[in-house]
Every structure is written in structure tokens, then in C-alpha cells.
C-alpha positions in Angstrom: -178.6 -34.9 201.4 -175.0 -34.2 200.0 -174.7 -37.2 197.3 -178.1 -36.1 196.2 -177.2 -32.5 195.6 -173.8 -33.7 193.5 -175.7 -35.6 191.3 -178.5 -32.7 190.5 -175.8 -30.0 190.0 -174.1 -33.0 187.5 -177.0 -33.3 185.4 -178.0 -29.7 185.4 -174.8 -29.1 183.9 -175.0 -31.7 181.3 -178.4 -30.8 180.0 -177.0 -26.9 179.8 -173.9 -27.9 178.3 -176.2 -30.5 175.4 -179.1 -27.8 174.9 -177.4 -26.3 171.8 -177.0 -29.4 170.5 -180.4 -30.9 171.2 -182.3 -27.9 169.7 -180.0 -28.4 166.7 -180.9 -31.9 166.1 -182.8 -33.4 163.2 -186.1 -35.3 163.8 -186.6 -36.5 160.1 -183.2 -38.6 160.5 -181.1 -36.2 158.9 -177.5 -36.1 160.0 -176.7 -32.5 162.2 -174.5 -29.9 160.7 -172.0 -29.8 163.9 -169.9 -27.1 162.0 -173.0 -25.5 161.7 -174.6 -25.6 164.9 -171.3 -24.3 166.3 -171.2 -21.4 164.1 -174.8 -20.6 164.7 -174.1 -20.2 168.2 -171.2 -18.2 168.4 -172.0 -15.4 166.2 -174.3 -12.6 166.9 -178.1 -12.4 165.4 -180.7 -10.3 164.5 -183.3 -12.4 166.7 -183.0 -14.4 169.8 -183.3 -18.3 168.7 -184.4 -19.8 172.3 -185.3 -23.4 171.3 -186.8 -25.7 168.6 -189.5 -28.3 169.7 -191.6 -30.6 167.3 -195.6 -30.3 167.7 -198.1 -33.1 167.7 -198.0 -33.0 163.4 -194.3 -33.5 163.6 -193.6 -29.9 162.7 -190.7 -27.9 163.6 -192.0 -24.9 165.8 -189.4 -22.0 166.7 -189.1 -20.2 169.6 -187.3 -16.9 169.4 -187.3 -13.2 170.7 -187.8 -11.2 167.8 -185.4 -8.1 168.2 -185.7 -4.8 166.6 -183.7 -4.0 163.2 -182.6 -0.1 162.8 -181.5 0.5 159.3 -180.3 3.7 158.0 -181.1 3.9 154.3 -182.9 6.7 152.5 -183.9 7.6 156.1 -184.3 5.7 159.3 -186.1 2.5 158.8 -187.3 0.6 162.0 -188.8 -2.8 162.0 -188.8 -6.2 164.0 -187.0 -9.0 162.8 -189.7 -11.0 162.3 -190.8 -9.8 159.5 -187.4 -10.9 157.7 -187.3 -14.5 159.3 -190.7 -15.4 159.7 -193.3 -13.3 157.8 -191.0 -12.9 154.5 -189.5 -16.0 152.0 -187.0 -18.3 152.7 -185.0 -18.7 149.6 -182.8 -21.6 148.9 -179.6 -21.3 146.7 -176.4 -23.2 145.5 -173.7 -20.9 146.6 -169.8 -22.5 146.2 -171.5 -25.7 145.0 -173.3 -26.1 148.7 -176.9 -25.4 149.7 -177.7 -22.9 151.3 -180.7 -20.1 151.9 -181.6 -16.7 153.0 -184.5 -14.9 154.2 -186.0 -12.2 151.7 -189.0 -9.6 152.4 -189.8 -7.9 149.0 -192.3 -5.6 150.6 -189.3 -4.2 152.7 -186.7 -5.1 150.0 -184.1 -6.7 152.4 -182.8 -10.2 152.8 -180.6 -11.4 155.7 -178.1 -14.0 154.7 -175.6 -15.2 157.4 -176.8 -12.6 159.5 -175.9 -9.7 157.3 -178.7 -7.4 155.8 -178.6 -6.4 152.1 -180.9 -4.9 149.8 -182.6 -6.6 147.4 -182.1 -6.3 143.7 -184.9 -5.2 141.1 -185.9 -8.7 140.6 -186.3 -9.1 144.4 -183.7 -11.4 145.1 -179.7 -11.5 146.3 -176.5 -11.7 143.7 -173.7 -13.8 144.7 -170.3 -13.6 143.0 -168.0 -16.9 141.9 -166.8 -17.2 145.9 -170.3 -17.2 147.3 -170.3 -13.7 148.7 -173.5 -11.7 148.2 -172.7 -8.6 146.3 -176.0 -6.5 146.9 -175.7 -3.4 148.4 -175.5 -3.1 152.3 -177.5 -0.4 154.4 -176.3 1.1 157.6 -177.0 -1.4 160.4 -177.6 -0.2 163.8 -180.0 -3.4 164.6 -180.2 -4.1 168.5 -178.9 -7.9 167.8 -178.5 -10.7 170.2 -175.3 -9.4 171.6 -176.1 -5.6 171.9 -179.5 -6.9 174.0 -177.2 -9.3 175.7 -174.8 -6.0 176.7 -177.9 -4.0 177.6 -178.7 -7.0 180.0 -175.4 -7.5 181.6 -175.0 -3.7 182.2 -178.3 -3.5 183.9 -177.6 -6.5 185.8 -173.9 -5.1 186.9 -175.7 -1.9 187.9 -178.3 -3.8 190.1 -175.6 -5.6 191.8 -173.2 -2.8 192.6 -176.1 -0.8 193.6 -177.1 -3.8 196.0 -173.7 -3.8 197.5 -173.6 0.5 197.9 -176.9 0.2 199.8 -175.4 -2.6 201.9 -172.4 -0.7 203.0 -174.4 2.6 204.0 -176.5 0.7 206.0 -174.4 -1.4 207.9 -172.0 1.7 208.6 -168.8 0.2 209.7 -169.8 -3.2 210.4 -168.5 -6.4 208.4 -170.2 -6.5 205.3 -173.0 -8.8 204.7 -174.7 -10.5 201.8 -173.2 -9.8 198.2 -170.9 -7.2 199.7 -168.6 -10.0 201.5 -168.0 -11.6 198.3 -167.5 -8.3 196.1 -165.3 -6.7 198.7 -162.6 -9.3 198.5 -162.2 -8.7 194.7 -162.3 -4.7 195.0 -159.1 -5.4 197.7 -157.6 -7.5 195.2 -157.8 -4.9 192.5 -157.0 -2.0 194.4 -154.0 -3.8 195.9 -152.7 -6.4 193.8 -153.4 -4.4 190.4 -153.9 -1.0 190.6 -151.3 -0.2 193.4 -148.9 -2.6 192.5 -149.0 -1.4 188.7 -149.5 2.2 188.4 -148.4 3.2 192.0 -149.4 4.1 195.0 -150.0 8.3 194.3 -152.0 8.0 191.0 -154.2 4.6 191.1 -157.2 6.1 192.8 -158.1 8.2 189.4 -158.2 4.9 187.4 -159.7 2.4 190.2 -163.3 3.4 188.2 -162.3 2.2 185.0 -160.7 -0.6 186.5 -163.4 -2.2 188.7 -165.9 -1.7 185.8 -163.7 -3.6 183.2 -163.3 -6.6 185.4 -166.8 -7.1 186.5 -168.2 -6.2 183.2 -166.0 -8.6 181.4 -166.3 -11.4 184.3 -170.1 -11.3 184.2 -170.5 -11.2 180.5 -168.3 -14.2 180.7 -170.3 -16.1 183.0 -173.1 -15.2 181.2 -171.8 -16.5 177.9 -171.5 -20.1 179.5 -175.1 -20.5 180.4 -176.5 -21.8 176.9 -180.4 -21.4 177.9 -179.3 -17.9 178.5 -181.6 -17.9 176.6 -180.2 -19.5 173.6 -176.9 -18.4 174.7 -174.9 -14.9 173.8 -171.4 -14.9 173.5 -170.5 -10.9 173.9 -166.9 -11.5 175.1 -166.5 -13.8 172.2 -167.6 -11.1 169.7 -164.5 -8.7 168.4 -166.4 -5.7 168.0 -166.8 -5.9 171.8 -163.2 -7.0 172.9 -162.4 -3.9 170.7 -164.3 -1.4 172.0 -162.9 -2.6 175.6 -159.3 -2.1 173.8 -159.7 1.0 172.4 -161.0 2.6 176.3 -157.9 1.3 177.4 -155.7 2.5 174.8 -157.4 6.0 174.9 -157.0 5.9 178.8 -153.4 5.2 178.1 -152.8 8.0 175.5 -154.6 10.8 177.5 -153.0 10.0 180.3 -149.4 9.8 179.3 -147.1 12.3 180.8 -144.0 14.0 179.2 -141.8 11.3 180.4 -144.0 9.0 178.2 -144.0 10.6 175.3 -140.3 11.2 175.7 -139.9 7.9 175.6 -141.6 7.3 172.2 -139.9 9.8 170.3 -136.4 10.1 171.8 -135.7 7.4 173.9 -133.1 7.4 176.2 -130.2 5.7 175.7 -130.6 5.4 172.3 -128.0 7.1 169.5 -129.9 9.5 167.4 -128.8 7.8 164.4 -131.5 4.8 165.6 -134.5 6.9 166.3 -135.8 6.8 162.7 -136.2 2.9 163.4 -137.1 3.4 167.1 -140.2 6.0 166.8 -142.2 4.0 164.4 -141.1 0.8 166.3 -142.7 2.7 169.8 -145.6 4.2 167.7 -146.5 0.6 166.7 -146.3 -0.7 170.3 -149.3 1.9 170.9 -151.6 0.1 169.0 -149.9 -3.1 169.5 -150.9 -3.6 173.0 -154.5 -3.0 173.2 -154.5 -5.4 169.9 -153.1 -8.1 172.0 -156.2 -7.1 174.9 -158.6 -7.0 172.3 -157.1 -10.6 170.4 -156.7 -12.4 173.4 -159.7 -11.5 175.3 -161.7 -12.8 171.9 -160.0 -15.8 171.3 -159.7 -17.4 174.7 -163.4 -17.1 175.3 -164.3 -18.4 171.7 -162.1 -21.3 171.8 -163.9 -22.6 175.0 -167.7 -22.0 173.4 -166.2 -24.0 170.1 -164.4 -27.0 172.2 -167.5 -27.3 174.5 -170.2 -27.6 171.5 -167.7 -29.7 169.4 -167.3 -32.5 172.2 -171.1 -32.5 172.5 -171.6 -33.0 168.9 -169.6 -36.1 168.5 -172.8 -37.7 169.9 -174.8 -36.6 166.6 -171.5 -36.6 164.2 -171.1 -40.6 165.0 -174.8 -41.3 165.3 -174.4 -43.0 168.3 -175.6 -42.6 172.3 -172.6 -44.3 173.4 -170.2 -41.6 173.0 -172.0 -39.5 175.3 -170.1 -41.4 177.9 -166.8 -39.7 176.6 -168.1 -36.4 175.0 -170.4 -35.9 178.2 -167.8 -36.0 181.0 -165.0 -34.1 178.9 -167.6 -31.4 177.9 -168.5 -31.4 182.0 -164.8 -30.9 182.5 -164.5 -27.7 179.8 -167.3 -26.2 181.3 -165.9 -26.1 184.9 -162.9 -25.3 183.2 -164.4 -22.2 181.9 -165.3 -20.9 184.7 -161.4 -20.3 186.0 -160.9 -18.8 182.0 -163.8 -16.5 182.9 -162.6 -15.2 186.1 -158.6 -15.3 184.7 -159.1 -13.9 181.2 -160.9 -10.9 183.3 -158.0 -10.7 185.5 -155.7 -10.2 182.7 -157.5 -7.7 180.7 -157.5 -5.6 184.1 -154.0 -6.3 185.1 -152.7 -5.7 181.5 -154.9 -2.4 181.1 -153.2 -1.4 184.9 -150.0 -1.9 183.2 -150.1 -0.1 180.2 -151.9 2.8 182.5 -148.9 2.6 184.8 -146.2 3.4 181.9 -148.0 5.9 181.0 -148.3 8.0 184.2 -144.8 6.8 185.7 -142.4 9.4 186.7 -138.8 9.8 185.3 -136.3 7.4 187.2 
């Protein structure tokens, strides 16, 4: 029974890891552009592509979730992404010596090129410079993209899970935790004792526990969801630099507004430093205020994105060489990296939370 369960688990992981490549493979014998496939799955998009299949007439059919496009351009304009991707026109262009395409809807007056929305010119087309960049004006884009939708989904999922944990404690009283609470409690205790208390201090850690717990579980759950390519189509939220920027900005703001007089004294009048060196030390310390959250932002973004690229690249080896024999190498390696990414998902959430607590602890520490 255990052997059958293990085999079923291995095949399930193999299919999940291979799903993005299968959906991007060509049915008419054309080689698969692995680079384009990888970039397609790690970038944000205005529609959520789930899968592509071949119908009875050997035609490709795309299954997608059409997300709302919200533009601010001479007023508020809201419409479905279907009007650009499917109801519009596919325009083939040669950009920088390479064939490319964009989706245009002349009635709406907009086009989407590499997931950026542009205004069409008077001829109803896009203009390109010598480097292959579109030069048309861009409206202010507040669309619900794939990553934004994943953000809403993970937020609701986290609220539902934590609400269930709270209800479990209310119903059980002083009894040992049951169900999901049994799994969550050790993690919460670990964050409290080994992260918050150790870095912020016994006297002040409680004030920052809500943020540290929210950051840890929010990053962790999004890291795990990003490892599921069929969620649906695979969202790479924590591998988006804008998302990690927002999280790092929260840590920076909490740190700055929590800073006591000793913290600011260390920046503008560093103890033990001769006053002649202060003109050098003050700019260095001010840069450090922004350098610390910048490191948080880049570390989370780079590690999660690198893991996704490695898994997709290893699976894409099969289609690069056009031989199923390579699956004997690429699938086991993809499986190994995929399992390793489960550890990375927890580790990156832990590192972000620990460093956030460390920075906050430096800001609220009393003078020795």
C-alpha cells in the first residue's frame, strides 16, 4: 500500500512539473522556444492561461480566465482582457530582427505587447524604436492581473485558515490543539520565541507579532502556491519584484517609525566616532536605512524566481533536444529541485521574518 502511494505521489509531481511545458509544446512539429515558455510562466499577465489543447480539427484551443482590465486614460475604462487577446487582432511584427506579435483592438484603441498595454496610433498600430521597444503612450494600468488575482486568492485563503484556527482554540478552551491548530501552534511559538523575542526583546516583541506572523504565513503560503504550475497556469507572486518591494517597504516603514532616539542618534551622531568623520558616516547610515529593505526585496525575489526557472529549464531539456530519452535525466532532476523548493519556500519566509525582526529590534533597542 505504501509503495503504491509513493509511486502515485511521484507521478503526480512529475505531471505537475511537466504541465507548463506540455501546454506550450507544438503540435505541428515546430520546435518549442523554451526561453519564451519560461518567461511566459514567470511573468505577470492580463489573462490567466490555464492550458492549450488540440481539438478534433487539429486546431489549438486555449482555455483562459479573462481578467478585468482597468485603465485610467481620459476617464476610467474597464473591460475584459478577452477584448484584447481574443476579440481583437493578432498583429505579426519583426522587432529587432526577430518575429513577434501583439494583440490590438482598434475599437478600444489599445494593444497589449509583452503584457504592457499601449495606446494605438492614428493608423491603429504600434510604433517601435531601433531596440524593439514600443514607443506609443501608455495609459495608467490598474488591472486585476494574474498576480493580483493570486494575491486576493492567497489573502482569502490565509484568512479562512487562520479563522478556523482561532475558532478551534475558542471551542477547545485549554485542551490541546486539534486539526490545523496543531500544525500552526508550533510555528507561531517558534516565531514568538526564536524570532520576535530573540531579536526585538522580551519587553517590546508583542507589538510586532501581528506583522511578523502575517508576513511569515503570507510569504510561505504564496511560495507554496507558486510551486503548483496548475494553480491554474501557475502564478509567480513572490517572484514578482513589485510584490517583494511592497513587503520590504512595510518592514522599512515599521522600522523607521518605531525608531527611538537612540536609533536616530546612532545614525546622525554615531557614538565613538570623531565628529570629523560624521559627514562621511551620516550618508552611509542613511543609505543603510534603504539598503536593508532592498536586500530583503531582492533576496526573496531572486531565490523564488531562480527556483522556477531551474525547474522549467530542466523540464524543457526534453523539447530542446527533441528526444524523450532526456526525460530520464530532466524529470528526476526537476523532481529533486521541486522537493528542494518546498524547503526554500519555508526558508525564505523564515529569513524575511527574521531579518525584519532584526531590523525592528535595532530600531527599538535601548542604549547600552
